[in-house]
C-alpha positions as CSV (number, residue, x, y, z in Angstrom):
1,M,-0.1,0.1,0.0
2,P,1.6,3.5,-0.8
3,N,2.1,6.5,1.6
4,L,1.6,9.9,1.6
5,M,3.9,12.4,4.0
6,L,1.5,15.0,4.1
7,I,3.3,19.0,5.0
8,G,0.2,20.7,6.7
9,A,-2.6,18.8,8.8
10,G,-5.1,21.9,9.1
11,I,-9.0,21.7,8.4
12,N,-8.2,22.1,4.5
13,Q,-6.2,18.9,4.6
14,L,-9.2,16.7,5.6
15,P,-10.8,16.3,2.2
16,V,-6.9,15.4,0.9
17,I,-6.4,13.1,3.1
18,E,-10.1,11.5,2.8
19,E,-9.4,11.0,-1.2
20,A,-5.9,9.5,-0.1
21,H,-8.1,6.8,2.2
22,K,-10.4,6.4,-0.8
23,L,-7.6,5.5,-3.1
24,G,-5.5,3.0,-0.4
25,V,-3.2,5.3,0.5
26,K,-1.9,6.0,3.8
27,V,-1.1,9.1,5.2
28,L,1.7,10.5,7.5
29,A,0.3,14.4,8.5
30,L,3.4,16.7,9.7
31,D,2.3,19.9,11.2
32,A,3.4,22.2,14.2
33,R,-0.1,22.0,16.2
34,K,-0.2,19.0,18.7
35,D,-3.9,19.4,17.7
36,A,-4.2,19.5,13.7
37,E,-7.6,18.5,12.6
38,G,-5.9,15.7,9.8
39,F,-3.7,13.9,13.0
40,A,-7.2,12.0,13.5
41,L,-8.0,10.7,10.0
42,S,-4.1,10.0,9.3
43,E,-2.4,6.7,10.2
44,W,1.1,8.5,11.2
45,H,1.3,12.0,12.4
46,E,4.8,14.1,13.7
47,C,4.1,17.6,15.4
48,V,7.1,19.3,13.3
49,D,7.3,22.9,12.3
50,I,7.0,22.5,8.5
51,K,8.9,25.4,7.5
52,D,12.1,23.8,9.3
53,L,12.9,21.5,6.3
54,F,15.9,20.1,8.2
55,H,13.6,18.6,10.7
56,V,10.6,17.4,7.2
57,K,13.3,15.4,6.7
58,Q,14.8,13.9,9.4
59,I,10.8,12.4,9.5
60,A,10.8,11.7,6.3
61,K,13.8,9.4,6.3
62,A,13.1,8.1,9.7
63,Y,9.3,6.6,8.0
64,N,11.9,5.4,5.0
65,K,13.7,3.3,7.7
66,E,11.1,1.7,8.8
67,A,9.5,0.5,6.3
68,K,7.4,2.8,5.5
69,K,8.4,4.0,2.7
70,L,6.7,7.0,1.5
71,H,5.8,7.5,-1.7
72,G,5.4,11.0,-2.4
73,E,4.7,14.4,-0.5
74,F,1.4,16.8,-0.7
75,A,1.6,20.2,0.6
76,R,-0.5,23.3,-0.8
77,L,1.7,25.8,-2.4
78,N,0.2,28.8,-0.4
79,E,0.9,27.5,3.0
80,I,4.8,27.3,1.8
81,S,5.0,30.2,-0.1
82,E,3.7,32.3,2.8
83,G,6.1,30.5,5.5
84,G,8.9,31.9,3.3
85,L,10.8,29.0,2.5
């Protein structure tokens, strides 16, 4: 089963998680907020500042090593650009 890393897990990402599940894709959700709405729907989640690329990459590497091979990533472009990356 494919796995997807979703960068951001707020209310706007809920439809992405739901569609991923319809396609048989498991989701690793990342968000800085411990109570991010998408965490409840995701198979895995990590609380991390998504603008902190070093730690985001570390999480991706760790999940790849744990046999939860990530097959893709998704982020809403405006969330990244607003963060100044």
